[in-house]
Phi, psi and omega in degrees: 000138182284147176283346179284128179272127180289133176254121181253127175251154175283134178292139177272125182291163176303155184290150169263105186255179177292188185269343184280155178301317181298318180295321179294311181298312180295321179298315180290321178297314179297323177300314180292321178300314180296319181298313184288325177296319179294326180294325181275323184304126178083001178293141186283141170280152352272001186297335179296338179257353185277131177295129180253356181223158183303334180290346181093001181298135176225158188299313182293323178297325178299315181290323176300315178300313181297330175299316179292323179295315177300314180300316181293311187291313189254339182250354175078014180282135180281143175240123183265337182221090183298323181300322181293338181291346180277008177231126174282151178298144182304328181277353180278128175276170175302314180299322178298312184292318178297315180297318179297317178298312181297323177296314180296320177299317177299317178294320178296319179295328175297318176297313182296327179299334180271005183252119182257335187250114181294340179276345181285154177292150175299130183282081180230153180263109174216086182309134178077004181226108182294143180277145176286168175294155177300320179302312180296316182298315179295318180296317178298317181292327174297314180297311183297313182291320179296318180298313181287332175295324175295318175300316182297323177303313182292315181297318180295320178297322178293328182288307186217012177085358181292130178232173179084176178221000000 
């Protein structure tokens, strides 16, 4: 039996959003964003950075990666080495990475708040690279964030027994 005490949280159900497609997509994306940030927040050092699977994936790195994905997708920032985004800087604390993610999500939501047409391209500056439609970008971010939130659920449980979202 492990000395680690399992912490059980009640799962938060999917959001009840408005009737429009945009409200549903944004509602689910925000739900997943909140879930993964909460999953990482308060995770203990150094285990939050320790690879728990052969691929080297670690809990803090997942949130760091999603920060870069949000920046790229909605803010137009270029990423030159995606593999490197899966590692937080050694000097970054859990609180630093969580705060940075929440800040980027807030900035991305400000951009999204100005978008009324889901068929229009995401308003980002990336010369020579066409932007996807807002619909595609939101759907992709739901998939990307949801996939990594699932990874984070497993990694957090392995670290200290914490479950739920």
